[in-house]
C-alpha positions as CSV (number, residue, x, y, z in Angstrom):
1,M,-2.1,1.6,-18.4
2,M,-3.9,-0.9,-16.3
3,E,-5.7,0.4,-13.2
4,S,-7.9,-1.1,-10.6
5,T,-9.3,0.2,-7.4
6,Q,-9.9,-1.5,-4.0
7,T,-11.6,-0.3,-0.9
8,I,-9.8,-1.3,2.2
9,T,-11.0,-1.1,5.8
10,C,-8.6,0.3,8.4
11,E,-7.3,-1.8,11.3
12,C,-9.7,-0.3,13.8
13,K,-12.6,-1.1,11.4
14,L,-14.1,2.4,11.7
15,H,-13.2,3.8,8.2
16,S,-12.2,2.7,4.8
17,I,-10.1,4.1,2.0
18,T,-10.2,3.5,-1.7
19,L,-6.8,3.0,-3.3
20,S,-5.9,2.9,-7.0
21,F,-3.4,0.3,-8.2
22,H,-1.6,1.1,-11.4
23,E,0.4,-0.9,-14.0
24,G,-1.3,-4.1,-12.9
25,M,0.1,-3.9,-9.3
26,P,-1.9,-6.4,-7.3
27,S,-4.1,-5.2,-4.4
28,E,-2.5,-7.9,-2.2
29,L,0.4,-5.5,-2.1
30,V,-1.4,-3.6,0.7
31,D,-1.1,-5.5,3.9
32,R,-2.9,-3.1,6.2
33,V,-4.1,0.5,6.3
34,Y,-4.5,2.8,9.3
35,C,-6.9,5.7,9.5
36,P,-6.1,8.9,11.4
37,V,-7.7,7.5,14.6
38,C,-6.4,4.0,14.5
39,E,-3.7,4.8,17.1
40,T,-6.4,6.0,19.6
41,H,-7.9,2.5,19.3
42,G,-4.6,0.8,20.1
43,F,-3.3,0.1,16.6
44,T,0.1,1.3,15.7
45,S,1.1,2.6,12.3
46,E,4.8,1.9,13.0
47,K,6.7,0.6,9.9
48,S,4.0,2.0,7.6
49,W,4.1,4.7,5.0
50,P,2.2,8.0,5.3
51,I,-0.2,8.9,2.5
52,P,-2.4,12.0,2.1
53,G,-5.2,12.5,4.6
54,N,-3.2,11.3,7.6
55,W,-3.6,7.7,6.6
56,H,-0.8,5.2,6.8
57,I,-0.3,2.1,4.6
58,H,1.7,-1.0,5.3
59,F,2.9,-2.9,2.2
60,D,3.6,-6.6,1.8
61,L,7.0,-6.1,0.2
62,D,7.3,-9.8,-0.7
63,V,4.3,-9.4,-3.0
64,A,5.8,-6.1,-4.4
65,K,9.2,-7.6,-5.1
66,M,7.7,-10.7,-6.8
67,F,5.5,-8.4,-9.0
68,A,8.4,-6.1,-9.8
69,M,10.7,-9.0,-10.8
70,A,8.0,-10.9,-12.8
71,K,6.0,-8.2,-14.5
72,L,8.2,-5.1,-14.6
73,N,11.7,-6.8,-15.0
74,I,13.0,-4.6,-12.1
75,D,15.5,-5.8,-9.6
76,P,13.5,-6.7,-6.5
77,Q,16.2,-5.2,-4.3
78,L,15.1,-1.8,-5.5
79,V,11.6,-2.2,-4.2
80,N,10.6,-0.4,-1.1
81,P,7.6,1.7,0.0
82,G,9.1,4.8,-1.5
83,F,9.5,3.0,-4.9
84,I,5.8,2.0,-4.8
85,I,4.5,5.4,-3.9
86,D,6.9,7.5,-5.9
87,G,6.5,5.3,-8.9
88,G,2.7,5.9,-8.8
89,Y,1.9,2.2,-8.4
90,V,-0.5,2.9,-5.5
91,N,-2.3,6.0,-4.7
């Protein structure tokens, strides 16, 4: 199983989080992350997916769908944030 890690700074630039990408999922899949205090600095986590620690993650679903189709032979219509998290592709 291929795994890589990437440290990503949140939108308010105060904190960072290290995420693991599995099965060769590219780190470009993560568009933005929001720390627990981002909203107090004017950033909204609307349309993002909650992850442990009160963080939120926003995915670039175009990247995810292209990866799923090309590398996993999965119908891109099945790809959504739940598919990515529940499938263990990012944590």
